[in-house]
N, C-alpha and C positions, 0 to 999 in steps of 0.2 A: 252152275249154279252156283258155287261159292262167290265166283265175281259178281256174279247181278246181285248178291246179299250184300256184299260188301259195298259196291257202288250205290245201292238203296239207302243202307244206315248214312254213308255220306251224305249223300242228299238232304237226309233226313236233319243231320246234323247243322251241314250248312244253312237249312231253312231255319232250324232253331235257334241257331246264332244272330242270323238276320233279324228274326222277329225280335230276338234280346235287344240287338241294337236298335232296332227302331223302337219298341218302347223305352228305352233309356233317352231316346232323343226325346220323346212324345214327353216324358216327365221333366227334362230340361226346360223343356221350351215353357215363357212367359204365358199363363192363363189370359184368355181376351178381358176377364174381368178386371184382372190385375192390371192389364193395359188401360183399361178404361180409368182405374184407380189413381195410376199414376198421371195419365193425361189431364184428371180433374185437380190435383194436388200441385201441379205447376200451374195449370188456368188459376187457381186460387190465388197462387203464392203471387202470380203477375199481378191479378185482380187487386190484391192487398196494397198495391205498392202506391200512393199517391202523390201528386206532384204539389209540392208548398213552397210559399216563399221563403227565405232563410237570407239571414247576413251573408253577403260577401265579404265583408271583412268586420271587424269589431266596431258597434256603433256607439256613438257617446250621447249621453240624455243629452236632452236640449236643442240639438240640432236637427232639423228636418231632413229626413230621409229623401236621399235621390237613387235616381233608377240604376245609376251604376253602384251603389251600395247593396243592391238586393239584386238575387237570382232564384231560380225555382231547383229544387231538391227534390228527389222520391224518398220517401219515409214510408213505413211499414205500417204508419194509421194516421189518421189526420188528427193533429190537437185541437184543441176549443179553442176557436177566435184566431184562428190560420187564415192565412191569404192564400188564395189561388191564384192570384194574378197580380205582376209587379205593379200595374199603374194604379191598381186599387189601395196598395200601401206607399206608393211613393207620396210625398209631401205632407205625412202623419211625422209626430214628433214623437221619441220614447221616452217615458219616463223614468227610466233607467238604462245603465248603459246594457247591451246586448252583445255578447262573443259571437265571434265567425263562427257559421254553420249552423246557429239556433234560428228557429222556425221565427217569425215575427207575429206576435200574437196581439191580437186588440186590445188585451187587458195590461199591455205592456207601454201603451200609446198614452199620449194626454189627451184628455175628453173633458168636456164641460164648458163652462161659460168662457174660459181663457181663448179657447177656440174663435167666439165671436168677436174678439176685442179687435179692432183694426189695427195694424201697423203706425206706432207712433201715439197711439193712445192708450188709455189706461180705465179700467173699471174701479169707479170711485163709488160708494154709498153715501146715501146722505136720509137723516133721519124725514120722516113723512107720516103726516097722521090725513084726517077726512079735510082740512082746511088746505096744507100743504100740498098735497098731491091733488089738488082739482077732485076736490068731493069722491077721491078714490075710484075715477074713472079711467086712471093711466092704465094702460096693458103695456108688458114686453113688444118690444119694436115700434114704440108711438116717439114722437119728438116731443119737447120740452124746452122751453126758454127758462133760464133760472134767473130770478128777481132776488134781491136781497136785500133786507131793512137793516139800518145802521141806526142804533137809538145811543146818545151820550149821555152816560151815567145815569139811564133809565128815565131820568125826568127831563131833561134837559132838552126839547125840542125844536129849539131854532138852529140846531146842528144837526140834527138828525137827519138822514138821507135814503132815498130810495130808489133804485134804479136797476139797469139791466146787468145780470154780473154774467151770462154764459147765453149764448143762442143756440138753439137749433139743435139741442143735444139729445141722441138716441138712448131710449131707456132700453137696459140689456134685463133686468131683471125689476120687478115689482113685488115687492112681497116675498112668496114663494115659489112664484110662476116668474119664468126667466124663458128667452128666446131659445135657448139649447133644448129646451123641453117640448117646445113649438115642433122644432126640427125632427125630435126622436118622437113624437107621438104620445109622450109620456104625462101629459100636464092635465089630460082629462079623465075623469073617469063619472060616468053616468052623466056627461053634460056637465060637470062641474069641473075646478080644478083641484087639485090634489093639493093636501095642506090646507094651511091657513089661507082663509079667501081674501080679496081684497080689500075688505071692511077692514080687515085686522090687520094689514100691511102696516110694517113698522119702519121699514128702508125701502129705498129704491136706488139701484145701481145705475149710472150715468157712464156712457162711453164719453170721456172728455181727454181733450190731447195733452201731454204730458206739460206742457208749458202751462196750461192753465188751472191743472190741479191745486197750485198755490191759492190761486183766487179764490176757489170753492172752498178750501179748508180753512181759509181765514174768514170766509164770508158767513160759513157756517157756527163758525166755533164764535165769531165776535157779533153776530147779528142773526136776523131770521131769513130763511131761506123759502119761497116760493116758487112751485114747479107749476107753470100755466101751460097747458097743453094745446097742439098747435096742430094746423093739420100737415098731414105729412108733404102735400102737395106743396105747399107753403114753404118756398126757398129761401126768402129773403133775410137778409142777416145786415147788421148794423157795417158801415162802411168804414174800416178800422183806420183809413188812413187818412179821416177828420179827424183823428185822435191823436195825442203822443203817446207813444210806449210808455208803460211802467216801468222805471228805473229798479233794479233789483237791488237786492243786499248785498250780495258780495259785489265788490270791484271786479273787474274785467281788465286783465291784460291783452292789449293788443298789442302787435309789431310795430314800430316806426313808420310813419307814411299811412298808415290805416287810418279810417275815419273813426272818429269815436262814437258817434252816433249813429253806428250800424245796428239795429235791433236783435238781439237775440231772438232764436228761435229752438223750438224743440227742445230736446235734454239740456243743453245749454243755458235757455232760458229757467227751465225749471233747478237746474243748478245753483243760479243765481238768485234765488228766492224772491219773495213780496214781503214789504211792511206792509204792517196795518194802517199804520198811515198814508203810505204810498195809493192803497187802496180805496181810501177813505178820502184822496183827492187835498189832504193838508201836510204832504210832506213838502219841507222847503219853501216851495212858492206856493201861497193858496190862490184862491180866484181872484181875492181883492188886489193883490199886489202882480199877478199878473195882467190886470185890465179886463178880467173877461166878466161881462154883464153875467146875472141869473139867468139869461136865455140864451146865454152860450156865446153870444158874439162879441166880438173886441171893441173895447171902449176907443175913441179918436187919441186919447192922450193917455198920462200915465195915472193910476189909480190915485186919487187925492188921499191925505192920510185922515184916518178917523180924526173928530175933533174930541179935545179931552173931554174926561167929564168932570163937572165942575160940582162940588157940594155947596149948597147955599145953608146959610143958617135959618132953622127953622124955629119958629113961635112955640112950638111944642117943647115945654119944658120936661117931658117925662125923660126917663131914663131908658135909652136905647142900648139893646144887647142885640150884635151881629153874630149870626151862628153860621158856619163855612161847614159845608158839606162837598168835599171834593170840588166840582167846580159850579156848585150852587151856593148861594148866599142868602140867607133871610134875617132882616132885622125886626126883632120885638120890641115893644116900647112897653116899658113898666109904670 
């Protein structure tokens, strides 16, 4: 009996020890709720990582972005104005230096009217009013011809002139309306343009080749400009081969053996400049000593010198006083 009792006690102790170990293992095992929370936390961390375009190297302001300058990188959050596609950011021009690894943001890139100016041209503003701007019917994106009227000393009309100055120039902005606003959809509010109406426009911005900016500047400062609105489908322009190129202000140094009459183009022509006397057609050789008739055709022979003016005696015995005002003279008799 004693042995049976000892065996029963041993079994009970073994069972109790087993139950204790089992309870300890249950206490240490992760709870199902904790497993779900941990899985959700990991999934949340993965979901919060977004791919954005960053600089693969230091980017210099003013240099267009190339595809090899950009790469995708994972960030914990998406910055405002960030790109998620490299081709979408390629071709943009940063306005500030962007360090390596920094995200490319739209606020750091050049925007506005400058992006609408074609290569080799410049945006130039001219003063306009209702009469200059075709009754204020000009809109951004239109094409205009620029005429100018040059008056000699205000009163002398025999040497005044009016002619086509620039042909088929695109209007980038008229008043507060511009072509960049047309593409962004910000130019209209309740069917009307934002800001000043066309009737109150004071400037028009034209896209002009850089070599022709001097003409526009001289014509606008020394004469009156007129913008003639034209149909955009009309692509006719003057045949410049029929006219001699206007000489510049600065002398051009050419290598030996190079023809001296090679016309300058682009920035070289702009650097050479343009004199007002040249633009007016009176520099060096004028129309009379070139043998050019008013209609534009060449005379058969050299131009004859103008006959000298001869003063004849007058029977009028009154005192004559001659007033000289610039190129104008006036005789008053007393």
